[in-house]
C-alpha positions as CSV (number, residue, x, y, z in Angstrom):
1,M,-1.4,-16.6,-23.7
2,K,0.0,-13.2,-22.6
3,R,3.8,-13.0,-22.1
4,R,3.4,-12.1,-18.5
5,K,1.2,-15.1,-17.7
6,F,3.5,-17.4,-19.7
7,I,6.5,-16.2,-17.6
8,Q,4.7,-16.7,-14.4
9,N,3.5,-20.1,-15.3
10,T,7.0,-21.1,-16.3
11,I,8.4,-19.9,-13.0
12,L,5.7,-21.5,-10.9
13,S,5.9,-24.8,-12.8
14,G,9.5,-25.1,-11.7
15,L,8.7,-24.1,-8.1
16,G,5.8,-26.6,-8.1
17,L,8.1,-29.5,-9.0
18,S,10.6,-28.7,-6.3
19,V,8.1,-28.0,-3.6
20,A,5.9,-31.0,-4.5
21,T,8.9,-33.3,-4.2
22,A,9.7,-31.9,-0.8
23,L,6.1,-32.1,0.4
24,T,5.8,-35.7,-0.7
25,A,9.0,-36.5,1.2
26,C,7.6,-34.9,4.3
27,A,4.0,-36.1,3.9
28,D,0.0,6.5,16.8
29,E,-3.5,7.5,15.7
30,T,-5.0,4.2,15.9
31,K,-6.0,2.6,19.2
32,M,-4.3,-0.7,19.5
33,T,-5.2,-3.8,21.5
34,T,-2.4,-5.2,23.7
35,I,-0.4,-8.0,22.0
36,T,-2.4,-11.2,22.4
37,D,-1.1,-14.7,23.4
38,E,0.9,-16.8,20.9
39,T,-1.0,-17.7,17.8
40,K,-2.6,-21.1,17.6
41,A,-4.4,-22.8,14.7
42,V,-8.0,-21.8,14.4
43,S,-10.9,-23.0,12.3
44,T,-14.2,-21.2,12.5
45,G,-15.8,-23.2,9.7
46,K,-17.3,-20.0,8.2
47,P,-15.7,-17.1,6.3
48,V,-14.6,-14.1,8.4
49,I,-14.2,-11.5,5.7
50,P,-13.2,-8.9,4.7
51,M,-9.9,-8.9,6.5
52,V,-6.3,-7.6,6.5
53,I,-3.2,-9.1,8.0
54,A,0.4,-7.6,7.9
55,T,3.8,-8.4,9.3
56,W,4.9,-6.4,12.4
57,N,3.1,-3.7,14.4
58,V,1.7,-1.5,11.6
59,P,-1.8,-0.3,12.8
60,N,-1.9,2.7,10.5
61,A,-1.2,0.5,7.5
62,T,-3.9,-2.1,8.3
63,K,-6.3,0.7,9.2
64,K,-5.8,2.2,5.7
65,A,-6.2,-1.1,4.0
66,W,-9.4,-1.8,6.0
67,E,-10.8,1.6,5.1
68,V,-10.2,0.8,1.4
69,L,-12.0,-2.5,1.8
70,Q,-14.9,-0.8,3.6
71,A,-15.2,1.6,0.7
72,G,-16.0,-1.5,-1.5
73,K,-12.7,-1.5,-3.3
74,S,-10.6,-4.6,-4.1
75,A,-8.1,-6.4,-2.0
76,L,-5.5,-5.3,-4.5
77,D,-6.2,-1.6,-3.9
78,A,-6.2,-2.3,-0.1
79,V,-2.8,-3.9,0.1
80,E,-1.2,-1.3,-2.2
81,Q,-2.6,1.6,-0.2
82,G,-1.9,-0.1,3.1
83,V,1.8,-0.7,2.6
84,M,2.2,2.8,1.0
85,V,1.5,4.2,4.5
86,E,4.7,2.5,5.7
87,E,6.7,3.4,2.6
88,A,5.9,7.1,3.3
89,D,6.7,6.9,7.0
90,V,10.3,8.3,7.5
91,N,10.4,6.9,11.0
92,N,10.1,3.3,9.6
93,Q,13.7,2.6,8.6
94,S,12.9,-0.8,7.0
95,V,10.9,0.4,3.9
96,G,10.5,3.3,1.6
97,K,11.7,6.8,2.4
98,G,14.0,6.8,5.4
99,G,15.0,3.1,4.8
100,L,18.5,2.2,5.9
101,P,20.9,2.2,3.0
102,D,23.4,-0.3,1.6
103,R,27.0,-0.2,2.7
104,D,27.7,2.5,0.1
105,G,25.0,4.8,1.4
106,N,22.4,4.1,-1.3
107,V,18.7,3.4,-0.4
108,T,17.6,0.6,-2.7
109,L,14.1,-0.7,-2.5
110,D,12.4,-4.0,-3.5
111,A,8.6,-4.6,-3.8
112,C,6.1,-7.0,-5.3
113,I,2.3,-7.3,-5.6
114,M,0.0,-10.1,-6.6
115,N,-3.7,-10.0,-7.5
116,K,-6.6,-12.5,-7.5
117,E,-5.8,-13.8,-11.0
118,G,-2.3,-14.7,-9.9
119,N,-0.7,-11.9,-11.9
120,Y,2.5,-10.5,-10.4
121,G,4.7,-7.4,-10.7
122,A,7.9,-6.5,-9.0
123,V,10.8,-4.1,-8.8
124,V,14.2,-4.6,-7.3
125,C,17.1,-2.3,-6.5
126,I,15.1,0.7,-7.4
127,E,16.4,4.1,-6.1
128,N,14.8,7.5,-5.5
129,I,11.2,6.3,-5.8
130,K,9.2,6.4,-2.5
131,H,6.5,4.0,-3.5
132,P,8.0,0.9,-5.1
133,I,4.8,-1.0,-4.5
134,S,2.9,1.3,-6.9
135,V,5.7,0.9,-9.5
136,A,5.4,-2.9,-9.1
137,R,1.7,-2.7,-9.8
138,K,2.4,-0.6,-12.9
139,V,4.8,-3.3,-14.0
140,M,2.1,-5.9,-13.5
141,E,-0.6,-4.0,-15.3
142,D,1.2,-1.9,-17.9
143,T,4.1,-4.0,-19.2
144,P,4.6,-7.5,-20.7
145,H,7.1,-8.2,-17.9
146,V,6.8,-9.2,-14.3
147,L,10.1,-7.8,-12.8
148,L,12.2,-4.7,-13.5
149,A,15.5,-3.9,-11.8
150,G,17.7,-1.0,-11.0
151,N,18.0,1.9,-13.4
152,G,15.5,0.3,-15.7
153,A,12.9,0.2,-13.0
154,K,13.6,3.8,-12.0
155,Q,13.3,4.9,-15.7
156,F,10.0,3.1,-16.0
157,A,8.7,4.7,-12.8
158,I,9.6,8.2,-14.0
159,E,8.0,7.6,-17.4
160,S,4.9,6.4,-15.5
161,G,4.7,9.7,-13.6
162,F,6.5,9.0,-10.4
163,T,8.7,11.9,-9.1
164,P,12.2,10.9,-8.0
165,E,13.4,12.2,-4.6
166,N,16.2,11.6,-2.2
167,L,15.2,8.8,0.2
168,L,18.1,9.0,2.6
169,T,16.9,10.9,5.6
170,E,19.3,12.5,8.1
171,A,18.5,9.9,10.7
172,S,19.3,7.0,8.3
173,K,22.4,8.8,7.1
174,K,23.6,9.3,10.6
175,A,23.1,5.6,11.4
176,W,25.0,4.6,8.3
177,E,27.9,6.9,9.1
178,E,28.1,5.4,12.6
179,W,28.0,1.9,11.1
180,K,30.9,2.8,8.7
181,V,33.3,3.3,11.7
182,K,33.6,-0.5,12.0
183,S,31.7,-1.6,8.9
184,E,30.7,-4.9,10.6
185,Y,27.6,-6.7,9.4
186,K,26.1,-8.5,12.3
187,P,22.3,-8.8,12.0
188,V,20.4,-8.4,15.2
189,I,17.3,-10.7,15.4
190,N,14.0,-8.7,15.2
191,V,15.9,-5.5,14.6
192,E,17.9,-5.6,11.3
193,N,15.7,-8.5,10.3
194,H,12.6,-6.3,10.7
195,D,13.1,-5.5,7.1
196,T,9.8,-6.1,5.4
197,I,6.2,-5.1,5.4
198,G,4.1,-7.9,3.9
199,M,0.3,-7.5,3.7
200,L,-2.5,-9.9,2.7
201,A,-6.2,-8.9,2.3
202,I,-9.5,-10.5,1.4
203,D,-12.2,-8.2,0.1
204,K,-16.0,-8.6,0.4
205,N,-16.1,-10.8,-2.7
206,G,-13.7,-13.2,-1.0
207,D,-10.8,-12.4,-3.4
208,I,-7.3,-12.3,-2.1
209,S,-4.3,-10.1,-3.0
210,G,-0.9,-9.4,-1.4
211,A,1.9,-6.9,-1.3
212,C,5.4,-6.9,0.0
213,T,7.8,-3.9,0.3
214,T,11.3,-3.4,1.8
215,S,14.5,-1.5,1.8
216,G,16.3,-4.8,2.5
217,L,18.9,-5.7,5.1
218,S,20.7,-2.5,6.3
219,Y,24.2,-2.0,5.0
220,K,23.9,-4.9,2.5
221,M,26.3,-5.3,-0.4
222,Q,25.4,-3.1,-3.4
223,G,23.0,-5.0,-5.6
224,R,21.8,-7.4,-3.0
225,V,18.2,-8.6,-3.5
226,G,16.4,-10.6,-0.8
227,D,13.1,-12.6,-0.9
228,S,10.6,-9.8,-0.7
229,A,10.1,-9.1,-4.4
230,I,10.5,-12.7,-5.5
231,I,7.3,-14.6,-6.3
232,G,6.9,-17.7,-4.2
233,S,9.4,-16.6,-1.6
234,G,8.5,-13.2,-0.1
235,L,4.9,-13.4,-1.3
236,F,2.5,-15.9,-2.9
237,I,-1.2,-15.7,-3.6
238,D,-3.6,-18.4,-4.9
239,N,-7.1,-17.1,-4.9
240,E,-8.5,-20.6,-4.6
241,I,-6.5,-21.4,-1.5
242,G,-5.0,-18.4,0.3
243,G,-1.8,-16.4,0.6
244,A,1.4,-16.0,2.5
245,T,4.2,-13.6,3.0
246,A,7.5,-13.6,4.8
247,T,9.8,-11.4,6.8
248,G,13.4,-11.8,8.1
249,M,16.5,-13.2,6.5
250,G,15.7,-13.2,2.8
251,E,18.4,-15.5,1.8
252,E,16.9,-18.3,3.9
253,V,13.4,-17.7,2.7
254,L,14.6,-17.8,-0.9
255,K,16.2,-21.2,-0.3
256,T,13.0,-22.8,0.8
257,V,10.5,-20.9,-1.4
258,G,8.6,-20.4,1.8
259,S,5.4,-18.5,0.8
260,F,4.7,-20.9,-2.0
261,L,5.3,-23.8,0.3
262,I,2.8,-22.5,2.8
263,V,0.0,-22.1,0.2
264,E,0.7,-25.6,-1.1
265,L,0.5,-27.0,2.4
266,M,-2.9,-25.2,2.8
267,R,-4.0,-26.8,-0.5
268,Q,-3.3,-30.2,1.1
269,G,-5.6,-29.3,4.0
270,K,-3.3,-27.8,6.6
271,S,-4.5,-24.7,8.5
272,P,-2.6,-21.5,7.9
273,Q,-1.0,-21.9,11.3
274,E,0.1,-25.5,10.6
275,A,1.5,-24.4,7.2
276,C,3.5,-21.6,8.7
277,E,4.9,-23.9,11.3
278,E,6.0,-26.4,8.8
279,A,7.6,-23.7,6.6
280,V,9.7,-22.4,9.5
281,Q,10.7,-26.0,10.5
282,R,11.9,-26.4,6.9
283,V,14.2,-23.4,7.3
284,V,15.5,-24.6,10.6
285,K,16.2,-28.1,9.2
286,K,18.2,-26.8,6.3
287,S,20.1,-24.1,8.2
288,P,22.4,-25.3,11.1
289,N,23.0,-21.6,12.0
290,Y,19.3,-20.8,12.4
291,K,20.0,-19.3,15.9
292,D,21.7,-16.4,14.2
293,F,18.8,-15.1,12.1
294,Q,15.1,-14.6,12.1
295,V,12.4,-15.8,9.6
296,G,8.7,-15.3,10.2
297,Y,5.6,-16.0,8.1
298,I,2.0,-15.0,8.1
299,A,-0.7,-16.6,6.1
300,V,-4.5,-16.5,5.5
301,N,-6.9,-19.0,3.8
302,K,-10.1,-18.3,1.9
303,Q,-12.1,-18.5,5.1
304,G,-10.1,-15.6,6.6
305,E,-8.4,-17.9,9.1
306,T,-4.8,-16.8,9.8
307,G,-1.5,-18.2,10.9
308,A,1.8,-16.9,12.0
309,Y,5.1,-18.5,13.1
310,C,8.8,-17.6,13.4
311,I,12.1,-19.0,14.5
312,H,12.7,-16.7,17.5
313,E,10.5,-14.9,19.9
314,W,9.0,-11.4,19.4
315,F,8.0,-11.5,15.8
316,N,4.6,-9.9,15.7
317,Y,1.9,-9.1,13.2
318,T,-1.3,-7.0,12.9
319,T,-4.8,-8.0,11.8
320,Y,-7.9,-5.9,11.0
321,Q,-10.9,-8.2,11.2
322,N,-14.3,-8.0,12.7
323,D,-13.8,-4.2,13.1
324,E,-10.8,-4.8,15.4
325,N,-7.3,-3.6,14.7
326,K,-5.1,-5.9,16.7
327,N,-1.4,-6.7,17.2
328,H,-0.4,-10.3,18.0
329,K,2.7,-12.0,19.2
330,A,3.5,-15.0,16.9
331,D,4.3,-18.4,18.3
332,Y,7.9,-19.4,17.7
333,Y,10.2,-22.4,17.3
334,D,13.2,-21.7,19.4
335,K,11.9,-22.0,23.0
336,K,15.1,-23.3,24.5
337,K,16.6,-20.8,27.0
């Protein structure tokens, strides 16, 4: 057994034990369609593939991923190239170049990717590399490891042909300097928690892959790592069942291993929508201060059926399916006004 596969199996065995116990106890350029009504569970009974789904309003990213799929390439290629669009967009201050820095002014990025075989690669706290998702894929495919951090990740990227560059744009630098006046960390729901681009895709062969990339919470402590690059939390793929990815307050997603939980719930027969709802309810149940932060999930099963759910209103996501690139408003838990 390869070292990478052994490491993954060891990690997931531990995750499986904890989640199984809990489950038992619970028994632009692109023309966009107006945001649709809140998502409800769907079941068409027949596969609707290929398809792409991503967190937030990212039509250019889903368009790119769809084009890759239409060219006959794999879901893995689609999710990588799809999220790269956002990593390169300096106007998106939640990922890649132009991402908001930590409290010391350093732009540090996290990313992970998973393929149809369940292989996984990730980087955390990497600096000066615009496309951490591509470095994560290199970790998965070219090393015996699954996760590289900090300077080691950067060194590997440079040795793999990536060109280092300054990722702190003038706009992000100005925002950071304004923040330093008071240096208060008060996350704003759906603003500072809009910190992740997660994407799932199914290709024409019915194979699923996923990618997740982020600059993390703005003005975080140096060295902070959230859920985005952590297998089972920010992203999880099981090609027999489906996939899920998360956005929002990473610390809370990590505590409940949310993406893995959603896939296991789908394995038990729940729809993607039902699974996302239960995962959010798990976060709410374990976090008395849930009103102060956002967590949102999206999911897809092998049939191409999707689900999305969040704690608070206005989390949205984008799908490209049946030749339509649509943005949707997710249903949400906290409807008390």
